[in-house]
C-alpha positions as CSV (number, residue, x, y, z in Angstrom):
1,M,200.8,236.7,161.3
2,T,198.7,233.7,161.7
3,T,199.4,230.8,164.4
4,P,198.7,227.3,162.9
5,P,196.1,225.3,164.3
6,V,196.8,223.0,167.6
7,S,196.4,219.6,166.8
8,R,193.7,217.8,168.7
9,I,195.4,214.8,170.7
10,I,193.2,211.9,170.6
11,T,193.6,210.0,174.0
12,P,193.6,206.0,173.8
13,L,190.4,205.9,175.5
14,A,188.8,208.3,172.9
15,A,190.4,206.4,170.2
16,L,188.6,203.0,171.7
17,T,185.3,204.3,172.2
18,A,185.2,205.6,168.6
19,D,186.5,202.4,167.2
20,L,183.9,200.4,169.3
21,D,181.2,202.9,168.4
22,A,181.9,202.1,164.5
23,A,181.7,198.3,165.2
24,V,178.3,198.4,166.8
25,R,176.7,200.6,164.2
26,Q,178.6,199.1,161.2
27,S,177.8,195.0,162.5
28,A,174.8,193.1,162.1
29,P,173.2,192.4,165.6
30,G,174.2,188.6,167.1
31,L,177.6,187.1,166.9
32,A,178.5,189.5,163.8
33,R,178.4,192.3,166.5
34,V,180.1,190.5,169.2
35,D,183.1,189.7,166.9
36,A,183.5,193.3,165.6
37,V,183.4,194.6,169.1
38,G,185.9,192.1,170.0
39,D,188.3,193.1,167.3
40,A,188.2,196.6,168.1
41,L,188.5,196.1,171.8
42,A,191.5,193.9,171.4
43,P,194.2,196.2,170.1
44,F,194.0,198.5,173.1
45,L,194.4,195.8,175.9
46,G,197.4,196.6,177.8
47,D,197.8,199.9,176.8
48,P,199.3,201.6,179.9
49,R,197.7,205.0,178.9
50,L,194.4,204.0,178.3
51,L,193.1,204.1,181.9
52,S,193.7,206.8,184.5
53,P,195.1,205.8,187.7
54,A,192.1,206.6,189.5
55,Q,189.8,204.0,186.8
56,C,192.6,201.0,188.3
57,V,191.3,201.5,191.8
58,G,189.9,198.4,193.1
59,D,187.6,198.1,196.3
60,P,188.5,195.7,199.1
61,Q,185.0,194.3,199.8
62,H,184.0,193.6,196.1
63,Y,185.0,193.8,192.3
64,R,184.7,197.6,191.5
65,Q,182.8,198.9,188.4
66,H,184.2,202.1,186.7
67,L,181.9,203.5,183.9
68,L,184.4,204.6,180.8
69,H,182.0,205.6,178.1
70,V,178.2,205.2,177.1
71,A,177.4,205.9,173.8
72,D,175.0,209.1,173.4
73,D,172.0,207.0,172.4
74,G,172.8,204.2,174.9
75,A,173.6,201.7,172.2
76,F,176.6,200.4,174.3
77,S,178.8,200.9,177.2
78,L,182.2,200.7,178.4
79,V,183.2,199.7,181.9
80,A,186.7,198.6,183.7
81,L,185.9,196.1,186.0
82,V,188.7,196.1,188.7
83,W,189.2,193.1,190.7
84,L,191.4,192.7,193.8
85,P,192.8,188.8,194.3
86,G,190.1,186.3,194.8
87,Q,187.2,188.1,194.2
88,T,184.5,186.8,192.3
89,T,181.0,187.7,190.7
90,P,177.9,185.7,192.0
91,I,176.8,183.3,189.1
92,H,174.8,185.1,186.5
93,D,173.7,186.1,183.2
94,H,173.4,189.4,181.2
95,L,170.8,191.7,179.7
96,S,172.5,191.8,176.3
97,W,175.6,190.9,174.4
98,C,178.9,191.4,176.3
99,V,182.6,191.7,175.1
100,V,185.2,191.1,177.7
101,G,189.1,191.9,177.4
102,V,191.7,191.1,180.0
103,H,193.4,194.5,180.3
104,A,196.2,192.9,183.2
105,G,196.3,190.1,185.5
106,E,194.0,187.1,185.2
107,E,190.1,186.1,185.3
108,H,188.9,182.4,185.8
109,E,185.5,182.0,184.3
110,I,183.2,179.1,184.8
111,R,180.2,178.5,182.5
112,Y,177.0,176.7,183.6
113,L,173.9,175.3,181.8
114,R,170.5,175.5,183.7
115,V,169.0,172.2,183.7
116,G,165.6,172.5,185.8
117,D,166.3,173.3,189.1
118,R,170.1,172.8,188.7
119,L,172.6,174.3,187.2
120,V,175.6,172.1,185.3
121,V,179.3,173.3,184.7
122,D,179.5,173.5,181.2
123,G,183.0,174.5,180.9
124,E,185.6,177.0,182.4
125,D,188.8,179.1,180.9
126,V,191.5,181.2,182.4
127,A,192.4,184.4,180.6
128,G,195.2,186.5,180.9
129,P,196.1,189.8,179.2
130,G,194.9,190.2,175.7
131,S,192.1,187.7,176.1
132,V,189.0,188.2,174.4
133,A,185.7,186.7,174.8
134,G,182.2,187.4,173.9
135,L,179.0,186.4,175.3
136,L,175.5,186.2,174.0
137,P,172.2,185.7,175.7
138,P,170.5,183.5,176.2
139,G,173.0,180.8,177.5
140,D,175.5,183.0,179.2
141,I,175.3,181.9,182.7
142,H,179.0,182.2,184.1
143,Q,180.9,183.5,187.3
144,V,184.0,185.0,186.8
145,T,187.0,185.0,189.8
146,N,190.6,187.3,190.1
147,S,192.7,184.0,190.3
148,A,195.7,186.2,189.8
149,P,197.5,187.0,193.3
150,T,197.5,190.4,191.8
151,T,195.0,193.2,190.9
152,T,193.2,192.0,187.5
153,I,191.7,194.8,185.0
154,S,189.1,193.6,182.5
155,L,187.4,196.0,179.9
156,H,183.6,195.2,179.3
157,V,181.7,196.3,176.6
158,Y,177.7,195.9,177.0
159,G,174.8,196.3,174.6
160,V,173.0,198.3,177.4
161,D,173.2,201.7,178.9
162,V,174.9,200.8,182.1
163,R,174.6,204.4,183.1
164,R,170.6,204.2,183.0
165,L,170.3,200.5,184.5
166,G,173.2,200.3,186.9
167,S,174.7,196.7,185.6
168,S,174.6,194.5,182.5
169,I,173.4,191.4,185.2
170,R,169.8,190.4,184.3
171,R,169.7,187.6,186.7
172,R,171.7,185.9,189.8
173,Y,171.4,181.9,190.2
174,D,171.5,180.8,193.6
175,L,170.7,177.2,192.5
176,P,172.7,174.0,193.2
177,V,175.6,173.1,191.1
178,S,176.6,169.6,189.6
179,G,179.7,168.8,188.2
C-alpha cells in the first residue's frame, strides 16, 4: 500500500517571492521592471498571512527593517519596514530601482529636486493600504513618514542585495529645503 504524496503548502510569502523573481527576470531594466515588480507585489498587500507576528514588530527608536528575502544571485531584495506613528526617514535617495507597497497603515512621502546646494519640494503623496509606487534613480530624492496614528508596514523591493549592503540608501541629504 502506498501513501499519496503530501502536497507542498506554498505560503503567501513564498508565492510573493516567486512572483517577484519572475517579474524581475522577465522584464527589461528600468521602468518596465519597476512596473512588473509593482504588478507582482500589489495582490499580496494586506494579506494577513503574509508576515509573521515577529515581522510586524517595530522599534520605538526608529523605523525597523525586516529582511524577508534576497534572490540567490542578489538580483533583488524584499524587506518589510515597520513604522510606529511619527517615525520618518532622513531625506535620501537609492542605489537602485525600488518598488514600495503599503501593507497596512499610511505613509506620507515628500519628493525633492536638488537645485544647486538646496532641495526644492517637488510633490507629496499620502499612500494607504494597497498603494504601490516605484522609484527609479536618478531623481528619487524623498522622505517618508508614518502619518497614521497606528503602526504602518510597507513592503519594499530593491534591485540590490540588502543582505550584503545593509540598506538601499545611496545618500542622505542635509541641505536647506525650499517650498
